[in-house]
Steps between C-alpha positions, in 0.01 A plus 500: 500500500144547376215410738270205425125508560305173499122526466324170545389202701585347834385143569563243767603183314374161621753260348476121483763274345369203302642225279262589217255777421136383512284458194146648508301313764808316630625502859872455556702467817707802601769574758703782652224761535628853565368856504740739324472873423429552130296687240655610173534861609653419837730239345633752251545762771697259718708385204588855396594594859693182574695550178606853586211730405346787697138384500159633598178297469133599468225244558226384735466229763225412745504597866593146597800293602594418140502869412728582790734214413525606135571862588766396751661275238534797264653717770741223601621482139568873494186608311323823598150363574347831607261496204368148572158579646323273755137485385202429726230249411699288255750217532861515390559330165602135500645258245460122506811347342576137415862426411596167346840341530629626162435856615187574296199645680128575497374821663155628595466854638228662716580869453332638813629848584704510178178559307443824692821672391379817326646771281453743790748292703778572252556874528666481846725218379625713209581802717871586492557202270632676191633310199536164667390150399142376546422127520144389420316166476137391443394376845355847565195651324579577136380860528747553786784355292404731212495801733844407634643477148357843414647654815837341430504630141403848623801498736729356232557192715592165345208255508538120506183289473493130581171403326412229752259341556456474123234735362413701192615860542373829355720692253486805727695306765744332263597834343598636843756226568876514469535125561251214455628173652263211417569132543400258224136465609453874540670586171286260298180621665585864425548404135178299481692177445416161656698403809819308452878518512695768315794365301811714491472521121155659539590740781631791285184518287271468801699768680462737204124436492478585871707812437240614248241502781666804654781436753849635434673169583375141531680246717370149437562287811547147367577302816796268461553636147590840642367833372460662159513879485352700212483875445559729204877465532548149636384140453708270717485175692636483854544133601387381841747380760455123544398397852296222661150637560324440832218757475434750220236700693678837518745473210322758285461740793867463589591572136300823496628618837858430393445675167377811680783494755769483234342768281459723806877480554562617145564157348451453127211287376728202414658523845157514664369198306805292588471599866126421500560160340753414771270611783206307355713188457607509864141556614375173352753299700311577823137453603256782566443844357682770697698235685662394173615845385881518517707778652710738291816344637386152396416612145831685460690193622303274264576723202868511590508120514322471164747734335811343652 
């Protein structure tokens, strides 16, 4: 099995359930407040480990209680957190998350220590790593993400970028990616298109346009419409598994962690997409970020039931 290295963010999530998401200037009544370990990087690390991967994570937290809790959560999930650095003089990152009853959410992030992750932090994380799989997101400084992609390409590792939060990206980064995995908002922003929903009929053309930006493969994550995969040999839709959504907060992170775990085991791309779709579907049936990520056993059982 290939090793998996996750470079990215760790946040403590402050989650409040609400009947409806507030409009600008509106106050709504919430319920069921919880603090839950999160951050896109940490979520993907936990997902990859929980789903069978051999995972190491590099990131930064503050020297505070949240930082200790987040690091312990990684270790409890089986992630090597030795490259998560406690950093003096700055708070651990936090995310404020509102979840409405249909499962949709609004998220605001205060990056804190995540903004101090530097290219110099990466060399130790890549030691003895070899040709593994590197998971990246955009909750860390862009120059650090670019440096990680360069290091991964130099070591002939497989690089997967989740371009979230949505942002324009330089060609130098996009050309160093094996997989780009945007959701609808992120894909349209990268293409300079107005925000909106991507119809399945439009997905192949949009995927090809994203492919022209530089990555080897584009995986469009389309929520309950599934995923559309485009590369120079393949253009194919992978339908989502229908479930009742309770909270979509970590669905994309679960997808990417599952994708990496399956590829690390030697799975084909179609096998990895199907596995990732199943894991993401199960994740939205439970509340919270890392708390919602299913185990490998649960995903395997779900797939067996779907194929029966």
